[in-house]
PAZAPA-4460 file (N, C-alpha, C; in steps of 0.05 Angstrom, whole numbers, plus 32768, in hexadecimal, padded with zeros to 4 digits):
% residues 88
    n_x    n_y    n_z   ca_x   ca_y   ca_z    c_x    c_y    c_z   seq   type   mol
   8071   825B   80EA   8068   8250   80D1   8054   823A   80D5     1      G     A
   8047   8233   80C0   8033   821D   80C2   8040   8202   80BD     2      T     A
   8037   81EF   80CA   8042   81D4   80C6   803A   81CA   80AA     3      A     A
   804D   81BD   809D   8047   81B2   8082   8033   819C   8085     4      A     A
   801E   819D   8075   800A   8189   8076   8012   8173   8062     5      V     A
   8012   815A   806B   8019   8144   8059   8004   8143   8044     6      S     A
   800C   813F   802B   7FF8   813C   8016   7FE8   8123   801B     7      P     A
   7FCE   8125   8015   7FBC   810E   8019   7FC5   80F7   8007     8      K     A
   7FC7   80E0   8012   7FCE   80C8   8002   7FB4   80BB   7FF8     9      V     A
   7FB5   80AF   7FE0   7F9E   80A1   7FD7   7F96   808A   7FEA    10      P     A
   7F7C   8087   7FEE   7F73   8071   7FFF   7F66   805C   7FEE    11      D     A
   7F72   8044   7FEE   7F67   802E   7FDD   7F50   8020   7FEB    12      L     A
   7F4B   8027   8005   7F36   8019   8013   7F3E   7FFD   801A    13      G     A
   7F2A   7FEB   801B   7F30   7FCF   8022   7F3B   7FC1   8009    14      V     A
   7F52   7FB5   800C   7F5E   7FA6   7FF6   7F60   7F89   7FFF    15      V     A
   7F53   7F77   7FF0   7F55   7F5B   7FF7   7F71   7F50   7FEE    16      E     A
   7F7E   7F42   8000   7F98   7F37   7FFA   7F99   7F19   7FFE    17      V     A
   7FA9   7F0C   7FED   7FAE   7EF0   7FF0   7FCD   7EED   7FF0    18      S     A
   7FD7   7EDA   7FFF   7FF3   7ED7   8002   8002   7ED5   7FE7    19      D     A
   8014   7EE8   7FE2   8025   7EE6   7FCB   8018   7EEE   7FB1    20      G     A
   7FFF   7EF7   7FB1   7FF1   7EFE   7F98   7FF0   7F1D   7F96    21      I     A
   7FFF   7F28   7F83   8000   7F45   7F81   7FE6   7F51   7F76    22      P     A
   7FE0   7F69   7F7E   7FC9   7F77   7F72   7FD2   7F93   7F6B    23      S     A
   7FC7   7F9E   7F55   7FCF   7FB8   7F4B   7FB9   7FCC   7F4F    24      Q     A
   7FC0   7FE5   7F57   7FAC   7FF9   7F5D   7FB5   8014   7F51    25      H     A
   7FA2   8022   7F44   7FA8   803B   7F38   7FA6   8051   7F4E    26      D     A
   7FBB   8061   7F51   7FBB   8076   7F65   7FB3   8091   7F59    27      L     A
   7FAF   8092   7F3F   7FAA   80AB   7F32   7FC4   80BA   7F2C    28      G     A
   7FC3   80CD   7F1A   7FDB   80DC   7F13   7FF1   80CB   7F06    29      G     A
   7FE8   80B5   7EFA   7FFC   80A4   7EEC   800B   8091   7EFF    30      G     A
   8003   8092   7F18   8011   8080   7F2C   8002   8067   7F31    31      R     A
   8011   8051   7F34   8005   8037   7F38   8012   802B   7F51    32      V     A
   8002   801D   7F60   800D   800E   7F78   8008   7FF1   7F74    33      C     A
   801D   7FE1   7F75   801B   7FC4   7F75   801F   7FBA   7F92    34      T     A
   800B   7FAC   7F9C   800D   7FA2   7FB8   8013   7F84   7FB7    35      I     A
   8029   7F7D   7FC4   8031   7F61   7FC6   802F   7F58   7FE3    36      I     A
   801A   7F49   7FE9   8016   7F41   8005   8024   7F27   800C    37      P     A
   802E   7F25   8025   8039   7F0C   802F   802C   7F08   804A    38      A     A
   801D   7EF3   804D   800F   7EEE   8066   8022   7EDE   8079    39      I     A
   8026   7EEA   8090   8039   7EDF   80A3   802C   7EC8   80B4    40      Q     A
   803E   7EB9   80C1   8034   7EA2   80D0   8021   7EAB   80E7    41      K     A
   8026   7EC3   80F1   8016   7ECD   8108   7FFC   7EDA   80FE    42      D     A
   7FF7   7ED9   80E4   7FDE   7EE4   80DA   7FDF   7F01   80D1    43      G     A
   7FF6   7F0E   80D6   7FF9   7F29   80CC   8000   7F29   80AF    44      S     A
   8000   7F40   80A3   8005   7F42   8086   801C   7F55   8081    45      V     A
   8030   7F4C   8072   8046   7F5D   806A   8040   7F66   804E    46      M     A
   803D   7F80   804A   8037   7F8B   8030   804F   7F99   8024    47      L     A
   8057   7F90   800C   806B   7F9E   7FFD   805D   7FAF   7FE8    48      T     A
   8061   7FC9   7FE8   8052   7FDB   7FD6   8066   7FE6   7FC2    49      L     A
   8061   7FE0   7FA9   8072   7FEB   7F93   8063   8003   7F88    50      Q     A
   806E   801B   7F8C   8061   8034   7F82   8070   803C   7F69    51      L     A
   8061   803D   7F53   806D   8041   7F39   805F   8058   7F2A    52      E     A
   806E   8065   7F19   8063   8079   7F07   8072   8077   7EEC    53      Q     A
   8063   8074   7ED7   806E   8072   7EBC   8083   805C   7EBB    54      A     A
   807D   8045   7EC7   808F   802E   7EC7   80A9   8033   7ED7    55      D     A
   80AA   8048   7EE7   80C1   804C   7EF8   80B9   8045   7F14    56      Q     A
   80C9   8036   7F22   80C4   802F   7F3E   80CC   8047   7F4F    57      L     A
   80B8   8053   7F5C   80BD   806B   7F6D   80C6   8063   7F89    58      L     A
   80B9   804F   7F94   80BF   8047   7FAF   80B3   802B   7FB4    59      A     A
   80BE   801E   7FC8   80B3   8003   7FCF   80B2   8000   7FED    60      M     A
   80A0   800F   7FFA   809E   800B   8017   8092   7FF0   801F    61      P     A
   8099   7FE7   8036   808D   7FCE   8041   8080   7FD4   805C    62      R     A
   8069   7FC9   8060   8059   7FCE   8078   804E   7FB4   8082    63      V     A
   8050   7FB0   809C   8044   7F98   80A8   802C   7FA1   80B8    64      Q     A
   8015   7F94   80B5   7FFD   7F9C   80C2   7FEC   7F83   80C7    65      T     A
   7FD4   7F87   80D1   7FC1   7F72   80D5   7FAA   7F75   80C1    66      L     A
   7F9D   7F5E   80BA   7F86   7F5F   80A9   7F71   7F71   80B5    67      S     A
   7F66   7F83   80A4   7F51   7F94   80AE   7F5A   7FAE   80BB    68      G     A
   7F75   7FB2   80BC   7F7F   7FCA   80C9   7F8B   7FDC   80B4    69      R     A
   7F81   7FF5   80B3   7F8B   8008   809F   7FA8   8010   80A3    70      A     A
   7FB6   8014   808E   7FD2   801C   808F   7FD6   8033   807B    71      I     A
   7FEA   8043   8080   7FF4   8056   806C   8011   8050   8068    72      I     A
   8018   804C   804F   8034   8047   8047   803E   8060   8038    73      A     A
   8053   806C   8042   805D   8084   8035   807A   8081   802D    74      R     A
   8081   808E   8017   809D   808F   800E   80A0   80AB   8002    75      A     A
   80AE   80BC   8010   80B1   80D8   8006   8096   80E5   8004    76      G     A
   8090   80F0   7FED   8077   80FF   7FE9   8061   80EE   7FDE    77      D     A
   8066   80D4   7FDC   8050   80C2   7FD2   804A   80AE   7FE8    78      I     A
   8032   80A4   7FE6   8029   8090   7FF9   800E   8085   7FF1    79      G     A
   8005   8072   8001   7FEB   8066   7FFC   7FE0   805C   8016    80      V     A
   7FC6   805E   8018   7FB8   8054   8030   7FA7   803C   8027    81      E     A
   7FA6   8027   8038   7F95   8011   8031   7F8F   8000   804A    82      L     A
   7F7B   7FF0   8048   7F74   7FDD   805D   7F75   7FC1   8051    83      T     A
   7F8B   7FB2   8057   7F8C   7F97   804C   7F78   7F84   8059    84      P     A
   7F6B   7F73   804A   7F58   7F60   8054   7F60   7F45   8049    85      Q     A
   7F69   7F32   805A   7F71   7F18   8050   7F58   7F0A   8045    86      I     A
   7F5B   7F00   802C   7F44   7EF1   8020   7F41   7ED7   802F    87      K     A
   7F28   7ED1   8037   7F23   7EB8   8046   7F28   7EA0   8034    88      P     A
***
């Protein structure tokens, strides 16, 4: 059989983040992603991603990464790709 291909996740591109300031992004199909960044002492970024549809919370993955490094956060069949950039 053929391997199941993961559905392509929306790519938000570069998202500017500031410590503790949430930003909201439309993923299409009625889905919205709220990104809540927490900048760590070592300069990395902990992203809490609230994936919602029709005011229902679908998933809340957390990802730690570095500023300028692309990540994909997945939860089941939904996910999002983005590159966090710490606002200077």
